[in-house]
N, C-alpha and C positions, 0 to 999 in steps of 0.2 A: 750373418751367421746366427746359426742354431745357438743358445747356450742353456744353461743348466740354472736354473731359478729356484734355489730354496726358500721358501716364504713363510716365518713364523708368524701365529697369529693368521693361518689364511682361512680361518674358517669365520672370523669377526667380520663384523660390517664390511669395513673398508679393507680389508685382506681378502677378504672374496670374490671383490669387485678387479682388485687387482689380477686374483688367481682368473677370473672369468676375460680377463681382456689380456692374459698371455696367451692364455689357450686358445681363443676366440679368433685373436686378431695378430698373434703371431707365430712364427715357428717353432718359440721355446720351449723347453720339458721343465715341470714345474714339479716340485714335490712340498707340500704343504707339511709342517709343522704346529699343532694345536693343539693346546691341552682339554680343550672343550670344557672349559665354566661355563657358566650360566649365558654367559654372550656368543660362545663360540657352536655354530652350528650347522652341522654337517647340509641340511637342505640347501643353505644359501650356496651351495656347490653342487650340485645336483646338476645344474645345468654342463658341467664339465665332466663329473664321474660318469665314467668307462672311455674316457678318453686316455689313447695309448700314452701320452704326452704328459698327463694326470696322475700322481700318487699323494698320497696320506700318509701321516704318519702322526699317533695320538704320543705326545709326551708333552713334558714340561722342561720349558727351556732353563731353569736354575739344576736341573741334574745334568751335570756336566759330563759324566760317564755318556750317558744317552744321547747326548748333542753330538761327543767325541765319535759315538760310533756311525749317527746318522751320517753325518758330515763327511767323514771317510768313506762310508757305503756311495752314498751321491755324489759324491766330487763334483758341488756346484762353481760354476764363475762367479754369481752374484748371490748375497744373502740379504732378503730382503726384511730388515726385522721388524716386523708391525705387532708382536704380541704384547699386549700391556693390558692392564688393566686400568681403565679409562675413560670412569664416571665421578664427578666431582663429587654429587649426593654420596654416591657409594663411601668415596674417601675420606670423606665426612664423618660416615658410619663406622668403618672399619680400615684406618691407615694401613695396618702391619700388612694386609695382601700387597694393599697398594708395593710398599718395600718389596716385599720378598719379590714381585714378580719384576716391575721397572729398575729397579737399581738392582738386585741383586740377579735375578734373571737374565737383565743385559748384560753384567760383570764377566757372568758364565758363559754366555753367548760369546763376548770378544774373545774371551780367553780359548776358546775353540777354534774360533775364525781365525785368530791369529797365529794358534798351534799348527792349523790348516795349509793356513797363505803362508808360511814360512816354509814348508816342504814343497811348498808347488815348485815348477822350475819352468825355466824361457816367459814367453808368450802368456800362458797360464799365470803363470805370478804377476806379472806387467798389466793385466787385464781384468784380475778378480777385483771385485768391489764388495765394500759392507756398507748396504744401504740404510740409515736407520731413517725411521720415518717419525716425525714427533710431531708436536701441535704448537698452536701460537700462545696457550694459555701459558707458556714459560715463561714470556715475558711482561705478564701482569696485566694491570688496566691502564687503560687510555685514556685520556678526559676527551673532550666533544672534539677535537684537531689532531691531526697528524696520523701514522701508521706506524706497526711494526716492521721494521726492514731487517736483515742477515743479521745483522751489527749493534740493535738495536739491546740496553741491558737486561740480563733478567731477574725477574721480580717476582718469581712464585708466589700466590697468596693461598692456594690450596693444598690439602694432603696431594691428592693427584699432580698437579701443574709442578708442586715441588720434586717430585718423583720421579717426573719426564725430564725436568730441568737436571736433576742427578744425573741421569742416563746419556741424557746429550755431555756435560761433561766427559762422564768415562768415554764415550766416543771419540771425542775430540783428542782427550787426551791418550788413548790408544794410537793414535793417529800421531802425532806429534812426537811420542815417546817411543813407539816400536816400530811407525812406519806402516801400519797395517791401511790400506788405500781404501778411505769412508767417503760417502757423501751423505749428505744429513740434509731434512726436509723438516720442514714446519707448516702445518697445513690451519686453514679456518675451516670453521663448523663445515662438520658434512652432514648432507640430509641425500635420500632416494631411497630406490629398493633394497632391500631386506636389513633394514636397518632397526636394532634392537626395541621393543616400543617402550621403555623409557625414557628415551631421548625425546625431544621436545616436540619437532614436528609427526613421527611416528606417534608418539601417544595422544597429540590433538587430534591428527588423523583419526585415529578407533575409537579414541571418546567422542568426536565427533557424529562419528558413523552410528555408534548405539546409543545417544544421547545422553551420554555420563558426563558430570561435571568438568570445565575446562581450567583447572589450576591454572594462573598467571601470579609467578611468583611476583610481591611488590604492586607496582604500577605498571608494571610491561614495560618501564624504561629501557630495559638494558638492550645494547646494541651489539649483533654478531656478525661477523661477513661469511656470507652462505655460498659454500661449494658443492656442486652436484657431485656426489663418488664419483661417476663416470667418466666427468671430469678429472680428477683426482687421480684415476688411478691410471687415467693414459699419461697423465704428467710425473709421476711413481716413475713406472717405468722407461720415460724419457731421459730422466735424471740418472737411474741406475746404469739406460747403456752409453748415454753421452755428458752426463755432471763432471763437471773437473773437482779430480782428487783433490779431497780435505776441503770442497767448499761447501756450503749452504746455499738453500732457496729455499723460500718461503713462497708457498702455494696457496692463492686465494682467490675467490672468485669475485671478485669486485662487485660483491651485492650485500651493503650493510640493512639491518633491518633492524628495527624495534620487535624487540618480542611478541607485544602487543599487537605489533602488524602483521608479522609472520602467523599468528594466530587466526588474524580476520581472514586472511589472506586465507589460511587454511578451510575456516569455516564457511567462505564464499564457494569455494570450489566443491566442499563437501555438497552445499546445500544444489550446486547444480549438476552435480554429476550422482549424487543419491535422496533427490530428494523426502524426505518423510513426512508427510501433513502432523503427523501423531507427535514428532519430534519438536518440529515447526525450525524455526531461526536459529540455526548455531550459535549463533552468535550470545545468543542467550543463554546459553551453558556457560560462557565465560565465567568463571570465578578468581577472585583473587587472592590470593593467602599471602602468610608473613615470609617474607625473603629471606632467601639458606643464607646462614654466618659466611661473611665477605664475598659476597655474590660482586662481581669483577664488573666495572659499568660497559665497557665498552671494546671490543676487540677489531681490529682489520688492520688487514694483510697489505702491503707495499708486495705484489708481485710482479712488478716490471723485471728485475732481474733475470726471472725466467723467460719471460719471454724477448729480452734484449739478448741473452745468452744460447738459449734452446729451441726458440720460436713457440711457446707455448704460450696459448691464452683460452679461458674456459671458453666450451660450445654452445653451453645452455646460458639464461639468462635466468635469475631466480623465478620470474612466471614462467619459464617453459619447462624446467624442474620441473617448481614445484607440482604443476599439473600432472605433470608422467610419475609423480611420486604417488600423490592420489591417488592416479588413476591404479596403479600398480596396487598398492591396496587394497585396494574394494576388487579386485583381479584376482589375489593370491589371498584369499582368506584361509589358505588352509596352512599355507607358510607361519601367520601371526597366531594363531591359533593353536597351532604345534608349541610355538615359543612361549604363549601363555598359559597352557598346557604342563609345562616346564617348571611354573611356581612364579613366576611372574605374572602380576592379576591387573598393572596399571594404578598400583597405588603410590604416594607421591613418596619418596626417598630423601634421605641429606638429615634429618632431624635429629642429633644426639635422644636418645632414649632415656 
């Protein structure tokens, strides 16, 4: 059955992957709503631009009047809410933007979604879903053992994760208090094509390619669970279509790696795929820098619930996904040069001035 998906933050990294999946692999119609801040990039939607099932609106989710008009006009069956400020280091430097978008924006979108849903009738009211996309960072930091599961207590430690935790709580409250039919997902670290180059993997790929220093926080001992973005997009659409109302699902790649091992793997692939005698061995570019404040030691997702209930598991291993990612960046210089020309130059972020 063809549905109408309104995707907030659809020009961002994960959002654009969701949109490319919806247009490329389903019959659904998609309206992207994006404010086009620094991390929003219409070039990431170029593969679907011109498709009659795709449309775009530049708007701020915190603008209630605009959201009301867009929702009423598009008449969505599903609202997938990915719009968020999403970089820990930037949240340390400027937390106000994170409160505005992630908390105030989510509240405004919930209110307008509730208003819209209450006016629906029959099957459309019964099948409507508000899908909130969140992060594993709301759970805080793990020790050496254990995994984040869906009922793990929230212990956010950065302005970013605190703002996302607040938005998660609002979404659940709108379900329990007002009956809004929601599903919620929390994911591990994503990587893949079209990733804004301030994040670890694309920053390391581009710096290694260009022979620039590879800054690694502390000793690189922090552990993350890595999820290929196209696997995540498939999982998100599956939850939106088949997830149980009121439930949350953790989405992870079962790919734990220390940051230093991720960087070394990137170096090896760049050496293989783009050798440069003038630069030499990329691993020699690794530079250890002062750790960021409150850097959580380890995240790891228990993704058994979504596999058990919905049959999803990641298709990519870390090795296969990372190879695809490095190849994509080497083949799509126009994309990342355009991003860098927009003001981000690969500098380190997250230290208070």
